[in-house]
N, C-alpha and C positions, 0 to 999 in steps of 0.2 A: 339373911345369910350367907354367903355366895355358897353352891354345894359341888357344883363341878369346873372344870375345866370351861368348858363353854360358856356358862355362869359369868366365871375369869373373864373371859374375851371379851364377851358384850359389856360387863363392866368397865372392864378399860376403854374400850372406844367408847360408852357412853360418858365417860369421865373426859376422853376428847374432845367430843362434841359441848361439852358445858364452858371446856377453856378457852374453847375456838367463840363459842357463845357470847363468854366475858372479855377477852379480846377487841370483838365486835365491837360490842358497848363500849366500852374504854376507846375507840377510836372518830365514834360517834357523840357520846354525850360530852356535853362542853361543860357543864352544871357540874360540880362533886357530889351535893346534896342528889342531885340525880343519878349520879353514876351508881353508889351507894347504894340507894333502895333499889334500882335497875341490875341491880351484880348480885347483890347480898343472899336470895334464895341461889341461886346459879351454885355461888361458891359454899354455903352450907352445905349445900346439895354432895358438891365436889370432895368436900370435907367426910362427909358420913361414908361416901363409897368408897375414897382412901384408907379405914377405919372398916370397910368388908373388904376390900384385897387384904391389905395387912393380919386383918384377920383368918384367911384361907391359906394368904403364906407360909404363914406361921403353924401352922398343923400339917406334920411327915405325911403324907397321900395313904401310908398305909393304916394312921390314925382316923382318918376320915369314915363318920358316918355312911355307913350307907342304907340309899333311899330303898323304900322301898317300890 
């Protein structure tokens, strides 16, 4: 779970990196099955990170747990 603005920015950067990786795979893969196999892990991770971002953004800043 994302717990700070710094972690949010890092996650958003990682999502963009994974999206670029998938776009590159789309450019070079010629076989649909190979494309699906090559990109599925990236796409699953993008989905997971997007859920983390959504969860973080849904919490009002004053309601965030303070880390010790």
